[in-house]
Every structure is written in C-alpha cells, then in structure tokens.
Phi, psi and omega in degrees: 000135173216159183240136190233132181282140174204183180210153184291131184270001190278167186279092186201142180287349188275326184050058187309134170275134180225165179234131180241129183260137181230136184276185185294334183277357179084019181250132183291115184255336178219139186221118183210157174294152182276110176308333184284339182285124186297332182265306178282342160060028178079007179253140176246152171289160184304330180287312181291341178291347175259021180296317173309324181292326173292318182298309193255016177297141179290347175269003173307141166277118185243352187220141173299146182220155180240150183278138183234358173236197172299148182290129176117334184272348177077031176258116184232152169243142179291142179219171175274162174303316180307308178302308180301314177296328181291305182298316183294316177294322180293319174298319176296314178301320182294322179294319173302314177297314188278319196229351183081167190299336181289358176271358173250149190200137169277159165220110178209149176214246194254028175307323172216143192250014178283162185292322187282313190283328185284324186257018192292333189261352190300315180289324174299311180294328170295317174301322183289335191079023185290166174297134182271137180259118177279108179282059185238043179294328192212123174105329189288323181291314179301317184285330175298314182291322178294319181300326184293338186262300187257359183089165179288088188197157169274131187268331177198163175278145178291333179298333179282003172292337181294346176276339186294150177241354184215112186239122179255116170262104195254105177065037177221127178275063191307316188293345179254322192244011181204055200290336181276334169292322179295308186275356182248259188310325185281327182290316179296317182297316176303317180298331179272000173112001175301142171263129182260119178240131170254124179255109182198150179285340182246144177283088176289179170303315181296311178298322173299336178251013175263169182286338183209123181248118176258105184270084181283158175280138184314134172076014185246016194294323179307314178297320183288322181293324178300305180303325176292320177296325180299310183299315179303306180294310177314316183273356178077028181269356176278157183262096193292324185293318176298314181302312187288333176271338187230010185232141176242128171100017185298310183302322173298312184294315178301327180280330180293321185284345170303334179278003180228061175292155183310321175299325177285324169294339171306310186291329184271319184270342186074011175261127177302143186298333178291327186282323172301315175309306186302308189295311183302322184284323178292320176296311179300326184262345187273053186282143355287134180257149177220139171251129179250113171233146175233258188239007180296331189265352198274339189282028175246163181298328185260008193299331184292313184291335174290316183293323183295319176300313182293329185285351177267339181300316177299329184283334176297321187268358179064026189288342179305329187288349186246147176289129188088010185239159176119221183231126179239117182229230182289159162235072190247323188292337177293318178292334175296324176287316196275325185262156178263090181295336180295348180291331185250341186265170183306146174294154178304326188282354179251016180244144358281162177284150186276340174215132177237144174228164183268151173307324189286344196252025184305304184302325174301309188300318184279353187237348184291109190298335181280344183297121182228112357286155172291155175292123187237345186219122185225143171237126177254127178208157185053023180194158182231071193297334180299330171265325189261350186255159184289163173054053185316311189292329176291326181291323181289324176305308180300318187288342183283341180313123173293334183266013176252120176263117183242130177253131179238119177255113193217165174265336185222160174279092188273175180291337168288312173311337179296339182263004191285146164278318174233120177254118187255137178288122177259144176280165177258185184284349176290334200253349184226160174279142187204145175253127182245092171282170182239138176265017179227347181221175175267030183252158174223146192222148174250121182261108179271144179298124181273329179225166175287149190302144176278148181058234179239025183292143178230146169292161175312313180300311176301323175301315182283339174293311184288327173301315184294328175291323179290337180267350173093015183270119177245020174298133187302325184295338179284346186240009183294147176288163184286325176297314184296320184288322177297315179303312180302316182298324181279350188266066184246351184051035171291151177293336180284348176258013176305118182087358180251122181223177179294323180295318183290329180287324180286334174283320181258340177095325185210163172203153176268132176301149182279078181278342181051220178283087192274089179223069191288348178255008180301331188251004177079028183261088186276145179263053180245165179308323177280345184077010178235170174288118189261091175295335173248122183253113180297326175304318175294314172310315182293329181279000176083013180248160180299120187283341180258129177307144177211164172274116181247123181298154180299159183298141178276120183220142180274110185264359170067036183274322183065040180225137184295327183235071178298159175257139174288127188253125172257128182243064181267196192281154172254137187293348185284336189239167173242111201046234181266005180276147178080352182291336182268354183249070182286148175216182188308331178278343180238349190301329182277346179286147175218158174301124177226160172243129178276126178227134182293141187308323181294317176290327179292321184292319179293338180256008179064037186246136171241160179310133179092349182292143171286126182230161172244138169258127184229144162199190183298347191264329186182189180212127187240131178250124176210176176272151184269137169241102176282119187197169172271027179287333174239157174295169169294138181090001184233139169236152185228119175227114185299144184274349196293322188301134177293158178296328185289349179262000183266150187294332182241009175080018175234133175254182191308323184292352175290336187251013187249145182288157180245042172272176173245158178290173188289000174264003181063023170222160180071174185258151170255022189306323183285004175280358193299148174225141184219168169247142175246134175229152182278139179266124176084000000 
C-alpha cells in the first residue's frame, strides 16, 4: 500500500489537495482530501468525491479509435497508436501542402487547469504556424476590467475575508463553486458578526444562504454599482484622503455618478431605490468591507464595464487600507511572476501568429464560406465545445463537414467526440504528472501519478511529443519530459518560491507561496501606469471606449422570437456537475435530477405553464425541450437553464448552448452568451 499526493485539475479556484491510496495491485482503493492543507482542509466537493468513479468508469476511452460511420453517431473501431499517429500526421501534412498551416487549428480550454496538460499543445501549434485560438471564453473580460482599475495584480488573500464585516458576493455562486471559501473564511467572518450579501439575478445556493439577496436584472450590474457610488459620495461616506492620495479621475467619476440616482437605477436594475440606498450605506459603513467577484458578470456584451464599475467601489470607501477590506478576485498574477510560463508557451520566433480567431466563435469559423483558407484539420483537447461553447447547432454543422478532419483527445465519448475522425484516449489526474497553481489561492501543488495509465491512455504532453516526432519536428523544447518541464518552471528564483522546489513538493504535495503579510494595496500602491487606482482609464480612452464606468444596455439583437415580452435566459452552471464534466457519470445523488428551466410564476401564468410541464425554449439559434420548474428562483422576465447538461440528456438533443449568441463583448474579448433571449411555450 502506498499513498500519493495529488491535486484537483478542475476549473475551480480551490484546487483541492488530495491523497490517493494504492494497493499492491496498483489500484486506487482510497481517495480523500489532504487534511494538512490549510485552505482545503481535507474536504472535497461533492463532485470531486466521485473522481475515482471517473477514473475507473467502464465508459472510459482507453484505446485510439477511428470513425467508421457517419459523423455524430459515435461509431468507432479500435486502432493502434502507430496507426492513429500515422493517419493524423498524414492528414496534417496534406493540409499543409494543399492549403497551408492556417488551415489547421487547435481547440482547447479549461478541461484541466494544470500547467502541463492545459498548455501542452501551445508550442506545437505555434511551430506549425496554425490558426491561433484566443482562449478568453471565461475570465479574460473580468481580468481586463479589473486591471484597468487596479492594474494587473492580486489585490488580497482570500483567507483575509475572515476579517471582513460586510461581504458582498457579486455575481458568484460561492457556496457551490468555491466551497472552501464559503465554509472557511466566510463562515468564520459570519461567526464574528459579518453580514453576507449576494448580488445575483438567480436565487442560487449562495443567495439562499446569504443574509441578504439583491436580485438584480441580468446585465445591469454597472447601474447598481454606479447608484451605490452616487449614494456614497452624496452622503459623504467616501474616503477623501484615500481618494486624493491614491486615485486618479475621481472628479470625472463624481460627475458621471450624478446621472445614476437610485430612482433611475431602480428602473434599470429592478432593485428598489430604497434597497439601493440601504445597500450603499451598509457597504460604506460596514468596515472592513469586501467585494468578492470572479466571472459571473463578465459574460455579457457589456460585461467589462460592469466589472470596472464594481471595481471602483472599494477605492471610494478606502477599504483597501484594512485587512479584510477591498476587492477579492483572481490570484493569478503572482503565478505569472513566480512560474516560468515560457517553458510551455510559444517560442518568440513563432510570434506573432498570422491568424487568430476567438474561442467563442467556433461555429462561425467552421462554417464561414469566406474563411480563407477554411479550417480543414482540427484537434480538440481539454474541451467539449458542443456543450460549453455558444451557438451549439452551428458548431455541430461545422463538425459534420466531410472536408474537416477532426482529432479529439478525451476521457469519454462526449457530444464533441461523437464527431471525431480519430478519437484518442486521455489520462486522468490519477495517471499523469502535473503542476497545479491555483487561480483562487496562494497555494501550488505537485500531482504525482498514483496509478499506471489505464489501457493505452496518454497525457496531452506525450501525445504532442509523439505528434511532433511524426511531423519531423526535432526542436528540443517540443520533446522535453514532464518532470524536466516542471523543474524549469520552478527555476525562477522568485522570492515567493524560496524553499519550494520539485523535491519539497514531491515530499509534501503542496506549498503556500512565501507571501508573508500580503496586503499589496494597504498603502495604495496600485500596479497601473499612474501607480494609482484609475477611476479614469487612459487605456480605455486610447481604445476609443468610455474611460469612466457607465451603464451600457446589452447589444440589440434580433432573436427571432416574435413575442412582445421575451425572457432573458441565463445559462450558468448546475451544482451537480463541473462545467460539462460528470454529466455522464450519474450516481444516487444525481440520478433523479433532470434538466429543467426555472421560470418565474408570473411568466409561467401568462404562458399557461404549470410546474412540471414539458416546454420548449426557442430563439433564432435553436430549440430546447425540458421540464418547467416554476419558482421564485428567477425574477419576472428571467429564465434559468444550466448549460452543463449534454445534448444527449435533453428531450430533443439540444442543450442550453443551442440558445446562446456567439459574439464577443465590446472589448473584443470574452463571450456575450448571457445576452440570450428566448420565448418559452408549453408543448402539447
């Protein structure tokens, strides 16, 4: 028996540390959280507890396979790795000869967040000269907006939230998607008397268990934040000394917020003027106060300005000066500084790329007759775009093209893998080496392989080493071993890594970066061009955009609904799954759950819908058939359908992403999927 340290690879800010016990036959027989880890503290979320079920599922893809039937029906025959690599490389070489490297393209995102597996193909495709896919489906808009106000930096440790006395969770379902923050620092803060406010269009698990739920209309967060600032400045609750010393553009912002009295904001946000007044005063006086925001606000066409407006609030109250005060968001920048990302990213001689497309526009890219050259060869890994990307039906149309050769590297036959020409078996986190930074904490972990890969599964890194060899690419950086890559990434001599080496991580499994007393904004030292909190953004002005936060209505788009009062559709996560993972691994806790759309009683009544009715959601992009759940989970005029469910689980084979627009936000980054509007009709 042996016990092996590891860490969760999923898209979650917690990055749980775990322990896997393996018997003498090499099988994982026990799986638990690492009780020594100070933040995750030995507990695993309900989804991650099922990870061994994922590893040992009889539905795992364990051998390379070739398509033998029409695309989409999932008919494959087993082949060898030699056969698979030969066919993949031959088709790629033919594409290069016939149409050039831009006709080839990867598609990958956050199926695993480790440094090795996530970035495994970056250097290969840059060396190839393939079309670049900009991977900013999630997080980039929020990070860009935050950076425009406080600079590209980490503003506080999440652990310090336990010192907060007024906590706003703005557009984040913390109790479900950030469970250790909820059960740790936030729980300790509440025990000490803190008030927790949830601002969300949906009555999420977090909102239901908060002290106060502000149910704002989708896409109107900027108006709410500006109205709060209006009240704070009007009533003299702002910190003039902090603003004068550490902020840029206050006079311009002060003039802007005059346009957002609570009465006007009420008409925009659906939040009463009385409640806005109460919230603004409680936030300004409830020191130390903190706003926790991650990515919930960003998936609108106006998402960037919403995040910018919210980011200005802590500066107005001067809350950055106090432990437990300020703005809590990503903890990414420190890892950009600490780790040598160049070990995994494209070499300088292959930059800039000649053609870039946006991750969210996959359907358009695959079907656009004006695309020159068109995409003829594509490899999908770390992603299931048929479920998680917008405009699902257009993506499927593109994947069905007979002149598109598609390689999918996966653990299961997902809805995307159904369209693969070659399907390759991918390892799980139990089976490969990985370095795991966290985007939510200051911890880093080394995931050691606990078991040998099942069947003939390979990690992403090994697949690209073999593919590089098959293509005749002999550059050293393409063939580095995984341990060597990790050692080089850690070899930066950054002060945060003092005493942290490959050997110490191998022994202990994880380490906290040497952050010491991490309060970078306590003295007002912002990482902006001016060195101040930029309430006025010159970068935005230079880009031809409003340099002062403002409320901008969502993009006007014709959804082809033909109804006077369409419903705003939110397609957030379902608590039972993690993005599109685990949907196919039903168990006693989820087997009774089915896809449902939440609809407000008032909207249901006008449509003659009662709880449990089979209904259809329709717009110009698609049509989804599900059961109606009539409840007050949403405001009138808003419907909620989780995006996680695979199309195969839906009554008519289309899921929530069949209804979402596939445009980008007004900063040309991020998705506008949450702009979606639908009509809901009773079936039968």
